[in-house]
C-alpha positions in Angstrom: 24.5 -27.6 38.9 23.7 -24.0 39.5 24.9 -22.1 42.5 23.8 -18.7 43.5 25.2 -16.5 46.2 24.6 -12.9 47.3 27.3 -10.4 48.0 26.1 -9.9 51.6 26.2 -13.6 52.5 28.1 -13.8 55.9 26.9 -17.2 57.2 30.0 -19.4 57.9 30.1 -22.5 55.8 30.7 -24.7 58.9 28.0 -23.4 61.1 25.6 -25.9 62.7 22.1 -26.0 61.2 19.0 -27.8 62.1 17.1 -30.3 60.0 17.2 -29.6 56.3 14.1 -28.5 54.5 15.6 -29.2 51.1 13.3 -30.2 48.3 14.2 -32.4 45.4 16.0 -30.6 42.5 16.7 -27.5 44.6 19.9 -26.0 46.0 20.0 -25.3 49.8 22.3 -25.3 52.8 22.4 -28.0 55.3 24.9 -28.1 58.2 26.8 -25.3 56.5 27.1 -27.3 53.3 25.7 -26.4 49.9 23.6 -29.4 48.8 21.5 -30.3 45.8 19.0 -33.1 46.2 18.5 -35.1 43.0 15.6 -37.5 42.4 16.9 -41.0 43.0 16.8 -44.0 40.8 17.7 -46.7 43.4 20.8 -48.8 43.2 21.2 -48.2 39.5 21.7 -44.5 40.0 24.4 -45.1 42.6 26.2 -47.5 40.3 26.0 -45.0 37.5 27.8 -42.4 39.6 31.1 -44.1 39.0 31.1 -43.2 35.3 29.6 -39.8 36.0 32.5 -38.5 38.1 31.0 -39.2 41.5 32.3 -41.9 43.9 30.5 -44.6 45.8 33.6 -44.5 48.1 34.8 -41.0 48.4 38.5 -40.4 49.1 37.8 -37.4 51.2 34.9 -36.4 53.4 33.4 -33.1 54.5 34.6 -31.5 57.7 33.7 -28.7 60.0 36.3 -26.3 58.6 38.8 -27.1 61.4 40.1 -30.3 60.1 37.7 -32.3 62.3 35.4 -34.8 60.5 31.8 -34.7 61.6 30.5 -38.1 62.1 27.0 -37.2 61.0 28.3 -36.3 57.6 30.6 -39.3 57.2 27.8 -41.9 57.3 26.3 -42.8 54.0 23.6 -45.5 53.5 24.4 -48.3 51.3 21.4 -47.8 49.1 19.0 -44.8 49.2 16.3 -43.4 47.1 18.1 -40.1 46.6 21.6 -39.2 45.8 23.3 -36.1 47.3 26.0 -34.0 45.8 27.8 -31.9 48.4 30.0 -29.0 48.1 32.2 -28.5 51.2 35.6 -27.4 52.4 38.3 -30.0 52.2 39.5 -31.4 55.5 42.7 -30.5 57.4 45.9 -29.0 56.1 45.4 -30.5 52.7 42.3 -28.5 52.2 43.9 -25.3 53.4 46.8 -25.9 51.0 44.5 -26.4 48.1 42.5 -23.2 48.9 45.8 -21.2 49.3 47.1 -22.6 46.0 43.9 -21.6 44.2 43.9 -18.1 45.7 47.5 -17.7 44.5 46.9 -19.0 41.0 47.4 -16.2 38.5 44.9 -15.3 35.8 45.2 -13.6 32.5 45.4 -9.8 32.8 42.9 -9.4 29.9 40.7 -11.8 27.9 42.6 -10.7 24.7 45.8 -12.0 26.2 44.4 -15.5 26.4 42.9 -15.4 22.9 46.1 -14.1 21.4 48.1 -16.8 23.2 45.9 -19.6 22.0 45.9 -18.2 18.4 49.6 -17.8 18.5 50.0 -21.4 19.7 47.6 -22.9 17.1 49.0 -20.8 14.2 52.6 -21.9 13.7 55.0 -22.7 10.9 52.9 -25.6 9.8 50.1 -23.3 8.7 52.6 -21.6 6.3 54.4 -24.6 4.8 52.3 -27.8 5.6 48.7 -26.8 4.7 49.5 -25.3 1.2 51.5 -28.3 0.2 48.9 -30.8 1.5 46.1 -28.9 -0.1 47.5 -28.9 -3.7 48.8 -32.5 -3.2 45.4 -33.8 -2.3 43.1 -32.2 -4.9 43.4 -28.4 -4.5 40.0 -26.9 -3.8 38.5 -30.3 -3.4 40.6 -30.9 -0.4 38.7 -28.2 1.5 35.7 -30.5 1.7 37.3 -33.3 3.8 39.3 -30.6 5.7 36.1 -28.8 6.7 34.3 -32.0 7.6 37.2 -33.2 9.8 37.4 -29.8 11.5 33.7 -29.7 12.3 33.4 -33.3 13.6 36.9 -33.9 14.9 39.3 -31.0 15.5 37.0 -28.3 16.9 35.1 -30.6 19.4 38.4 -31.8 20.8 39.7 -28.2 21.0 36.6 -27.1 22.9 36.8 -30.1 25.2 40.3 -29.3 26.3 39.6 -25.6 26.9 36.5 -26.5 29.0 38.4 -29.1 31.0 41.3 -26.8 31.8 39.0 -23.8 32.7 36.7 -25.9 35.0 39.3 -27.9 36.9 42.1 -25.2 36.8 44.9 -27.6 36.7 47.7 -28.6 34.3 47.9 -31.9 32.3 49.1 -34.1 35.2 47.1 -33.1 38.3 43.9 -32.6 36.4 43.4 -36.4 36.2 42.9 -36.6 40.0 39.7 -34.8 39.4 38.6 -36.7 36.3 39.9 -40.3 36.3 43.0 -40.9 38.4 44.1 -44.1 36.6 44.7 -42.1 33.4 47.1 -39.8 35.1 49.9 -41.3 33.0 48.5 -39.2 30.1 49.8 -36.1 31.8 53.3 -37.5 32.1 53.2 -38.7 28.4 52.2 -35.2 27.3 55.2 -33.7 29.2 57.6 -36.1 27.5 56.1 -35.3 24.0 56.4 -31.6 24.7 60.1 -32.0 25.6 60.7 -34.0 22.4 59.0 -31.2 20.4 61.1 -28.6 22.1 64.3 -30.5 21.2 63.7 -30.2 17.4 61.2 -27.4 16.9 63.4 -24.8 18.3 66.2 -25.9 16.0 64.0 -25.0 13.1 63.7 -21.6 14.7 67.5 -21.4 14.9 67.5 -22.0 11.1 65.1 -19.1 10.7 67.2 -16.9 12.9 70.3 -17.7 10.8 68.4 -16.6 7.7 67.2 -13.5 9.4 70.7 -12.4 10.4 72.0 -13.3 6.9 69.3 -11.1 5.3 70.8 -7.8 6.6 72.9 -7.4 3.5 72.6 -5.4 0.3 72.6 -8.6 -1.7 71.1 -11.7 -0.1 73.8 -14.5 0.2 71.6 -17.1 -1.6 71.3 -15.0 -4.7 74.5 -15.8 -6.5 76.9 -18.7 -7.1 80.0 -16.8 -6.1 80.2 -17.8 -2.5 82.7 -20.1 -0.7 80.1 -22.8 -0.1 78.9 -23.0 -3.7 79.9 -25.9 -6.0 80.4 -26.2 -9.7 76.8 -27.4 -10.1 75.4 -24.1 -8.8 73.2 -22.5 -11.4 70.9 -19.5 -11.1 67.6 -19.3 -13.0 67.7 -15.5 -12.9 71.1 -14.9 -14.4 71.2 -12.3 -17.1 73.2 -14.7 -19.2 71.5 -17.5 -21.0 72.2 -20.4 -18.6 71.1 -23.9 -19.4 69.6 -26.0 -16.5 71.2 -29.4 -16.5 70.2 -32.6 -14.6 72.7 -31.9 -11.8 72.2 -28.2 -11.5 71.5 -26.8 -8.1 70.1 -23.4 -7.3 72.1 -21.0 -5.0 69.2 -21.0 -2.5 69.4 -24.7 -2.2 73.2 -24.7 -1.7 72.9 -21.9 0.9 70.4 -24.0 2.8 72.1 -27.4 2.6 75.8 -26.4 2.5 76.0 -23.2 4.6 73.1 -23.4 7.1 72.7 -27.1 7.6 76.1 -28.3 6.3 74.6 -31.7 5.6 77.4 -32.5 3.1 79.7 -32.9 6.2 77.5 -35.8 7.5 76.9 -39.3 6.0 73.5 -39.8 7.7 72.1 -40.8 11.1 75.0 -43.2 11.8 77.5 -40.4 11.3 76.1 -37.0 12.3 79.4 -35.2 12.3 80.3 -32.2 14.6 78.2 -29.5 16.0 77.6 -26.3 14.0 78.7 -23.4 16.3 76.6 -20.9 14.2 73.4 -22.8 14.8 74.3 -23.4 18.4 74.6 -19.7 19.0 71.3 -19.0 17.2 69.5 -21.6 19.3 71.0 -20.1 22.5 69.6 -16.7 21.5 66.2 -18.3 20.8 66.1 -19.9 24.2 67.1 -16.7 25.9 64.2 -14.9 24.3 61.9 -17.7 25.3 63.1 -17.7 28.9 62.5 -14.1 29.5 59.1 -14.3 27.9 57.7 -17.1 30.1 59.8 -17.0 33.3 57.1 -15.0 35.2 54.1 -16.9 33.8 51.2 -15.8 31.8 51.4 -12.3 33.1 54.6 -11.8 31.0 53.9 -14.1 28.1 50.4 -12.6 27.7 52.1 -9.3 26.9 54.7 -10.7 24.5 52.0 -12.3 22.4 50.6 -8.9 21.6 53.6 -8.7 19.2 54.3 -12.3 18.3 50.7 -13.2 17.6 49.7 -10.1 15.6 52.9 -9.3 13.7 52.6 -12.4 11.4 49.2 -11.2 10.2 50.6 -7.8 9.2 53.4 -9.5 7.3 51.1 -12.0 5.7 49.0 -9.2 4.4 52.0 -7.4 3.0 53.4 -10.6 1.3 49.9 -11.4 0.0 49.6 -8.0 -1.7 53.2 -8.2 -3.0 52.6 -11.7 -4.3 49.4 -10.8 -6.1 51.2 -8.1 -8.1 53.9 -10.4 -9.4 53.8 -11.7 -12.9 52.4 -15.2 -13.1 50.8 -15.1 -9.7 47.5 -16.3 -11.2 49.1 -19.5 -12.3 50.0 -20.3 -8.7 46.6 -19.5 -7.4 44.9 -21.6 -10.1 47.2 -24.6 -9.3 46.5 -24.1 -5.5 42.7 -24.1 -5.8 41.9 -26.1 -9.0 39.7 -29.0 -7.7 40.5 -32.6 -8.6 37.2 -34.2 -7.4 38.4 -37.8 -8.1 40.9 -37.5 -5.3 38.1 -37.4 -2.8 37.7 -41.1 -3.3 41.2 -41.8 -2.0 41.5 -42.7 1.7 44.8 -41.0 2.1 43.2 -37.6 1.3 40.9 -37.9 4.2 43.7 -39.1 6.4 45.8 -36.1 5.5 42.8 -33.8 6.1 42.2 -35.3 9.6 45.9 -35.1 10.5 46.3 -31.6 9.2 43.4 -30.2 11.2 44.3 -32.1 14.3 48.0 -31.0 14.4 47.0 -27.5 13.4 44.6 -26.9 16.3 47.0 -28.8 18.6 45.0 -30.7 21.3 47.0 -33.2 23.2 50.0 -31.1 24.0 48.7 -29.9 27.4 48.8 -26.3 26.1 45.1 -25.7 25.9 44.6 -27.2 29.4 47.3 -25.0 30.8 46.2 -21.8 29.1 42.5 -22.3 30.0 43.4 -23.0 33.6 44.3 -19.4 34.0 40.9 -18.2 32.8 38.2 -16.8 35.1 35.7 -19.6 35.9 32.8 -18.1 33.9 34.8 -17.2 30.9 33.0 -18.2 27.7 35.4 -20.9 26.4 32.8 -22.1 23.9 33.0 -18.8 22.1 36.8 -18.8 22.4 37.0 -22.3 20.9 35.0 -21.3 17.8 36.8 -18.0 17.3 40.4 -19.3 17.7 39.8 -22.5 15.6 38.2 -20.4 12.8 41.0 -17.9 12.8 43.5 -20.8 12.6 41.8 -22.5 9.6 41.4 -19.2 7.8 45.1 -18.4 8.4 46.1 -21.7 6.8 43.9 -21.0 3.8 45.2 -17.4 3.3 48.8 -18.6 3.7 48.3 -20.8 0.7 47.7 -17.7 -1.4 50.9 -16.1 0.0 52.9 -19.1 -1.0 51.4 -20.0 -4.3 51.3 -16.5 -5.8 55.1 -16.5 -5.4 55.4 -20.1 -6.8 53.4 -18.9 -9.8 55.9 -16.1 -10.2 58.7 -18.6 -10.0 57.1 -20.8 -12.7 56.6 -17.8 -14.9 60.3 -16.8 -14.6 61.5 -20.3 -15.2 59.1 -21.0 -18.0 58.0 -24.2 -16.2 54.8 -25.6 -14.8 53.9 -24.8 -11.2 54.1 -28.5 -10.3 57.8 -28.5 -11.2 58.4 -25.5 -9.0 56.3 -26.7 -6.1 58.1 -30.1 -5.6 59.7 -29.0 -2.4 57.8 -29.7 0.8 58.2 -29.0 4.5 60.9 -26.5 5.5 62.5 -26.7 2.1 59.4 -24.9 0.7 60.3 -21.9 2.8 64.1 -22.0 3.0 64.7 -22.9 -0.7 61.8 -22.1 -3.0 60.3 -19.1 -1.3 63.7 -17.7 -0.3 64.8 -17.9 -3.9 61.7 -16.1 -5.1 62.2 -13.3 -2.5 65.9 -13.0 -3.6 64.8 -12.1 -7.1 62.1 -9.6 -6.2 62.7 -5.8 -6.1 63.5 -4.7 -2.5 64.5 -8.3 -1.8 66.3 -7.4 1.4 63.3 -5.8 2.9 61.0 -8.7 2.0 63.5 -11.3 3.3 63.8 -9.5 6.6 60.0 -9.3 7.2 59.4 -12.8 6.0 61.8 -14.4 8.3 60.7 -12.2 11.2 57.2 -13.5 10.5 58.4 -17.1 10.7 60.3 -16.3 13.9 57.3 -14.9 15.6 55.1 -17.7 14.4 57.5 -20.2 16.0 58.1 -18.3 19.2 54.4 -18.4 20.1 54.3 -22.2 19.8 57.5 -22.5 21.8 56.0 -20.4 24.6 52.9 -22.5 24.6 54.6 -25.9 24.5 56.9 -25.1 27.4 54.0 -23.5 29.4 52.2 -26.8 29.1 55.0 -28.6 30.8 55.6 -25.9 33.4 52.0 -25.7 34.4 51.6 -29.4 34.5 54.7 -29.9 36.7 54.1 -27.0 39.0 50.4 -28.0 39.7 51.5 -31.5 40.4 54.4 -30.4 42.7 53.3 -27.1 44.1 56.2 -26.9 46.5 58.4 -26.1 43.5 56.2 -23.2 42.6 56.3 -21.9 46.2 60.1 -21.7 46.0 61.0 -20.1 42.7 59.2 -20.6 39.3 62.1 -18.8 37.6 64.7 -21.4 38.6 62.5 -24.2 37.5 61.9 -22.6 34.1 65.6 -22.0 33.8 66.3 -25.6 34.5 63.7 -26.7 31.9 65.3 -24.4 29.3 68.7 -25.9 29.9 67.4 -29.4 29.6 65.7 -28.5 26.3 68.9 -26.9 25.0 71.0 -29.9 25.9 68.4 -32.2 24.3 68.7 -30.2 21.1 72.4 -30.8 20.6 71.9 -33.8 18.3 69.9 -31.5 16.0 72.7 -29.0 15.9 75.1 -31.4 14.3 75.9 -31.4 10.6 73.4 -34.2 10.2 70.9 -32.5 12.6 68.4 -32.1 9.8 68.0 -35.9 9.6 67.4 -36.0 13.3 64.7 -33.2 13.1 62.9 -35.1 10.3 63.0 -38.4 12.4 61.6 -36.7 15.5 59.0 -34.7 13.5 57.6 -37.9 12.0 57.7 -40.3 14.9 58.1 -38.5 18.2 54.8 -36.5 18.0 52.5 -38.0 15.3 51.2 -41.4 16.6 52.0 -40.6 20.2 49.9 -37.4 20.4 47.1 -39.1 18.5 47.1 -42.0 21.1 47.2 -39.5 24.0 44.2 -37.5 22.8 42.2 -40.7 21.9 42.6 -42.0 25.5 41.9 -38.5 26.8 38.6 -38.4 24.9 37.6 -41.8 26.1 38.5 -41.1 29.7 36.4 -37.9 29.7 33.4 -39.1 27.8 33.2 -42.7 29.1 34.8 -42.8 32.5 34.3 -39.3 33.9 31.0 -39.3 32.1 29.6 -37.1 29.3 26.7 -36.1 31.5 29.0 -34.9 34.3 31.2 -33.1 31.8 28.3 -31.3 30.3 27.1 -30.3 33.8 30.5 -28.8 34.4 30.2 -26.8 31.2 26.8 -25.6 32.3 28.2 -24.5 35.7 30.7 -22.3 33.9 28.8 -21.0 30.9 25.1 -21.3 32.0 24.1 -23.6 29.2 24.5 -27.3 28.4 26.3 -28.4 25.3 23.9 -29.7 22.6 23.5 -33.1 21.2 26.0 -32.4 18.4 28.8 -31.8 20.9 27.8 -34.8 23.0 27.8 -37.1 20.0 31.2 -35.8 18.8 32.8 -36.2 22.2 31.3 -39.7 22.9 31.7 -41.3 19.4 32.8 -39.3 16.4 35.9 -37.7 17.8 37.4 -40.9 19.3 36.6 -42.7 15.9 38.3 -39.8 14.1 41.4 -40.2 16.2 41.4 -44.0 15.9 41.1 -43.7 12.1 44.1 -41.4 11.8 46.2 -43.5 14.2 45.5 -46.8 12.5 46.2 -45.2 9.1 49.5 -44.0 10.3 50.5 -47.3 11.9 49.4 -49.4 8.9 51.3 -47.2 6.5 54.4 -45.7 8.2 56.1 -42.9 6.2 59.1 -43.8 4.1 61.6 -41.1 5.2 63.8 -39.3 2.7 65.6 -36.0 3.1 67.6 -34.5 0.2 69.5 -37.4 -1.3 69.5 -39.5 2.0 67.2 -42.5 2.3 66.6 -43.4 5.9 67.7 -47.0 6.6 65.2 -49.5 8.0 66.6 -49.4 11.5 65.7 -45.7 11.8 62.0 -46.8 11.6 62.6 -49.0 14.6 64.3 -46.1 16.4 61.4 -43.8 15.5 58.8 -46.2 16.9 60.9 -46.5 20.1 60.9 -42.7 20.5 57.2 -42.6 20.0 56.6 -45.4 22.4 58.9 -43.9 25.1 56.2 -41.3 25.8 53.0 -43.2 25.7 54.5 -46.1 27.8 53.9 -43.7 30.7 50.2 -44.4 30.5 50.2 -48.2 31.1 53.0 -47.9 33.6 51.1 -45.5 35.7 47.9 -47.7 35.5 49.8 -50.7 36.9 51.4 -48.5 39.5 48.0 -47.1 40.5 46.4 -50.5 40.9 49.4 -51.7 43.0 49.3 -48.9 45.5 45.6 -48.8 45.9 44.3 -50.9 48.8 41.5 -53.4 48.5 40.4 -56.2 46.2 41.0 -55.9 42.5 37.4 -54.7 41.9 37.8 -52.1 44.7 41.1 -51.0 43.3 39.6 -50.5 39.8 36.6 -48.6 41.1 38.8 -46.3 43.3 41.2 -45.7 40.4 38.5 -44.6 38.0 36.8 -42.4 40.6 37.8 -38.7 41.0 39.8 -38.5 44.2 40.1 -34.7 44.6 37.5 -32.0 44.7 37.2 -29.4 42.1 37.0 -25.8 43.4 34.0 -23.8 42.1 33.1 -20.2 42.7 30.5 -19.5 45.3 30.1 -15.8 46.0 33.4 -14.3 47.1 35.0 -17.7 48.1 35.8 -21.0 46.4 34.3 -24.3 47.4 35.1 -27.9 46.5 32.7 -29.8 44.3 32.8 -33.5 45.4 
């Protein structure tokens, strides 16, 4: 729906006009309203409006700009040969409040602020430790085939969809559903719960990084030798000048520093006995949250400046580490192991599941962040181009990170005189905190490389923390604007305190076990379910035709058949495939020497369910409070109830 306005347009929107001379398919003004007349298709066209985002029974009606409803505009025939889409001001005080809120909504200072923020969100610690491990575990270079296919048909379309939704409707993850399909508003509440779960454990990993960073400011890194208070008799260093034999129970100094000094897991007996709280990690986490607070407390105006450092610095360090790794002896062995294709693995279902899960969690739809960030864009910003650029940068970063990791693993294998597969057994955080840390400790200029490496990890994590909390903040403040009108800073402070208190269990001596449990169950299936329902609600209830028209209003062109097919069918199937695979084969959790008991699986599913339960609860609540028969309640609940403001000259108007 195209709308044109000249800069010298002074005619009031609510002025009285005579009879309309509008022709079919043209935009014109009638009674001060912008109207487009579409060729009608009888009763079928009216019924189809429900799924296309238009209502047979509108929840709000046009008015004369003074809060008085004009009778002539409030009468609609039961069946007509034409359908009319009107753009009007919203009635009464509610309309004035919406317009004031829209005028007050901040925007990114520069386009690059938005791009860096999205890139910083998508590129996180998982790109450095998860992708390289999954790649070599699932066929090396052969894994790039399912990874690319899943990115093209699943990850990128969902990424683009969320950016377009947020930019067009200019709302966070909760209130946006009033403009799409109100009965699915519970998705927004579920997203907020998931984001809080992520904040409760992800920032603890950042506290570990901070601990390593502070410990690196020494002439000799503390995880280099076995002569420290936390070391045991099993501590053995590969790089000792003496001939040291590696026994079955030998442990490297890097592993003992990680497990006995940083985590102190030896002081816990598992999830049923977490032990006390580590004051060192508590202090590190407190400093992390202080940095986060002063980076996001004023909104995207401040966080958009911080990401100039936190989003670009990791690439400088990655380049330095890549060059350093490539010059190490044995680096080629690691690269060969990383990329050597094993084509037979493409026949295994789990390889495709891992590829789908990796690209999905790497790009990060479903956390409310893309909706929030895009809502601060200008209306005609090219979010299509943004989606392609940022998703491409994210995937390339993951690929390059693999070289950074495996050149060092090849060096480790050369020094130990072992195969790379023996060196690369660690996965997840252990790959960074044990294997890579040990390799750095035995390089020339080890202190320098340790400092810049952990600084890189810190900045990678901070970007994602900014984004996750901004998703919650934007969602809540848009849903409850009176909070924003008071003081955003106080709300953000309260949210930070809640996240800090929620992290206390992860700061215990057994906190690493809690982090692992939350990482596997609190986000995985819950986020997949949320995005699946989101894709279905947009494509099938709001209507793919209406969504594509929204994109055309913003960008001037309609998404092609490829995007439509992906949004309607391929992407939902992609999500359903990954979700069912996870539920049918839940992971068997093990961390260090601790095997998670069966009851922890039940607890894990309860944690995951506690977020998505918001969706059916809100559906039932919505149907109960909506007046009318059951059929009328359902129709009203799937019909957009709030207008979307679109630019029209120098003012904003509501698209009903």
